[in-house]
MIFIFI-963223 format. One line per 3 residues: number of its first residue (from 1); their letters; for each residue z, x negated, y negated of C-alpha. Coordinates in pm, whole numbers, plus 50000, padded with zeros to 5 digits. Layout:
BEGIN
NUM) A) Z X Y; ...;
END
This chain:
BEGIN
1) XXX) 39409 16350 60264; 39439 16384 59872; 39580 16627 59636;
4) XXX) 39221 16775 59574; 39154 16797 59920; 39479 17018 59973;
7) XXX) 39316 17225 59681; 38991 17258 59888; 39211 17379 60180;
10) XXX) 39356 17689 59919; 38987 17771 59815; 38893 17804 60188;
13) XXX) 39204 18024 60258; 39147 18282 59950; 38759 18281 60041;
16) XXX) 38837 18390 60379; 39085 18652 60213; 38839 18742 59961;
19) XXX) 38870 19136 59991; 39238 19105 59925; 39223 18836 59673;
22) XXX) 38874 18891 59459; 38811 18607 59167; 38868 18741 58815;
25) XXX) 38662 18944 58626; 38575 18907 58265; 38869 19094 58167;
28) XXX) 39173 18891 58212; 39435 18961 58471; 39186 19188 58694;
31) XXX) 39162 19041 59009; 39251 18686 59121; 39536 18551 59333;
34) XXX) 39871 18400 59219; 39935 18052 59354; 40281 17915 59315;
37) XXX) 40358 17535 59448; 40688 17379 59514; 40705 17007 59468;
40) XXX) 40401 16857 59592; 40258 17211 59652; 40258 17240 59237;
43) XXX) 40009 16931 59224; 39819 17099 59468; 39817 17416 59254;
46) XXX) 39709 17214 58935; 39429 17057 59126; 39339 17405 59204;
49) XXX) 39368 17544 58866; 39163 17260 58745; 38869 17319 58960;
52) XXX) 38866 17664 59066; 39050 17871 58751; 38846 18194 58808;
55) XXX) 39041 18261 59128; 39373 18289 58943; 39560 18573 58798;
58) XXX) 39830 18334 58743; 40021 18031 58885; 40338 17865 58914;
61) XXX) 40522 17522 58944; 40832 17560 59144; 41049 17253 59095;
64) XXX) 40701 17066 58999; 40532 16873 58734; 40199 16824 58556;
67) XXX) 40250 16443 58496; 40090 16135 58674; 40380 15922 58880;
70) XXX) 40549 15672 58643; 40514 15301 58733; 40880 15347 58866;
73) XXX) 40813 15649 59070; 40501 15497 59233; 40702 15188 59333;
76) XXX) 40963 15421 59479; 40697 15582 59660; 40566 15261 59809;
79) XXX) 40916 15152 59942; 40943 15468 60088; 40616 15408 60272;
82) XXX) 40705 15088 60408; 41025 15253 60519; 40858 15513 60715;
85) XXX) 40629 15238 60862; 40905 15058 61006; 41163 15291 61088;
88) XXX) 40970 15639 61123; 40912 15966 60950; 41250 16144 61067;
91) XXX) 41465 15868 60990; 41318 15835 60608; 41343 16209 60573;
94) XXX) 41741 16193 60731; 41829 15949 60472; 41641 16091 60153;
97) XXX) 41655 16444 60207; 42037 16525 60116; 41951 16328 59752;
100) XXX) 41707 16662 59668; 42023 16892 59663; 42250 16961 59402;
103) XXX) 42613 16830 59426; 42725 17182 59401; 42512 17253 59730;
106) XXX) 42647 16926 59904; 43022 17018 59828; 42989 17436 59889;
109) XXX) 42686 17477 60132; 42621 17153 60338; 42529 17344 60641;
112) XXX) 42197 17435 60444; 42107 17094 60411; 42203 17029 60776;
115) XXX) 41969 17303 60901; 41689 17169 60679; 41686 16826 60814;
118) XXX) 41719 16957 61155; 41347 17125 61066; 41194 16807 60982;
121) XXX) 41174 16636 61301; 40799 16715 61358; 40676 16513 61079;
124) XXX) 40441 16180 61218; 40490 15893 61008; 40094 15852 60948;
127) XXX) 40096 16230 60797; 40406 16167 60565; 40250 15827 60439;
130) XXX) 39934 15983 60366; 40140 16253 60143; 40295 15990 59956;
133) XXX) 39962 15797 59883; 39833 16126 59788; 40098 16201 59539;
136) XXX) 40049 15829 59402; 39703 15873 59323; 39745 16206 59138;
139) XXX) 39626 16209 58768; 39802 16354 58481; 39713 16706 58459;
142) XXX) 39900 16856 58172; 39585 16942 58013; 39549 17204 58259;
145) XXX) 39862 17346 58129; 39724 17362 57762; 39401 17520 57886;
148) XXX) 39546 17779 58083; 39500 18145 57947; 39686 18294 58290;
151) XXX) 40052 18330 58301; 40209 18037 58441; 40563 18054 58604;
154) XXX) 40816 17747 58587; 41112 17752 58801; 41324 17433 58728;
157) XXX) 41649 17317 58837; 41923 17163 58619; 42019 16905 58857;
160) XXX) 41666 16813 59008; 41644 16459 59097; 41276 16445 59170;
163) XXX) 41149 16639 58863; 41393 16622 58579; 41459 16894 58387;
166) XXX) 41368 16746 58065; 41044 16676 58201; 40975 17034 58271;
169) XXX) 41119 17142 57919; 40843 16926 57760; 40562 17111 57930;
172) XXX) 40670 17449 57986; 40541 17533 57638; 40200 17406 57683;
175) XXX) 40038 17735 57849; 39938 18037 57640; 40180 18234 57850;
178) XXX) 40503 18098 58013; 40768 18234 58232; 41070 17993 58227;
181) XXX) 41359 17987 58482; 41635 17724 58502; 41831 17742 58825;
184) XXX) 42170 17586 58710; 42326 17523 59058; 42019 17342 59223;
187) XXX) 41856 17041 59259; 41494 17032 59402; 41545 17275 59662;
190) XXX) 41625 17604 59469; 41481 17808 59705; 41745 17729 59971;
193) XXX) 42035 17636 59729; 41972 17969 59486; 41776 18171 59779;
196) XXX) 41839 18500 59631; 41804 18423 59264; 41457 18235 59335;
199) XXX) 41346 18565 59530; 41454 18780 59257; 41229 18540 59007;
202) XXX) 40931 18552 59250; 40940 18933 59287; 40990 18987 58895;
205) XXX) 40716 18767 58770; 40442 18902 59031; 40540 19266 58958;
208) XX) 40502 19195 58631; 40177 18997 58632;
END
């Protein structure tokens, strides 16, 4: 289990779906797939873009970052791992998940958070620990953004506690062409907190690229 290993899974899927997503040719934008990753999915997307850029017509970071974990973030994740090992995955997710949502969502749409947490009861502790360890070990991949010649989508939450807005703003100018959106009422879960707006952003991006 690693970020790079999950990127290999994406490649396997695309290889299986090759007739639908032929790799890009010499002319930019012809063929290829658009891969958009939320949070840890963004880390996987960047690992994929690093190893298989020819497969991509574009890619996106949805509440995600190219930065490696800071030492403080690694320490927080390690404390989380210890909690998971002692109390189980669901108890950990139940305690931490509400913090991923903005205060506006907590006050105005608490049912969204409750419903989301209810759907997390199928995680095993070993699986969740392996995800956290993979995130701790991932390298900085800002160079991938600097070298990107395909369009890159950035969706950021103004109130995101996991990937601060300022981190996203420091990165979004790096690609040759960026599409930048800030969700003003979202934390880290914009696809739930501002679902209609996110669908509109994704549809517009995919149609344009």
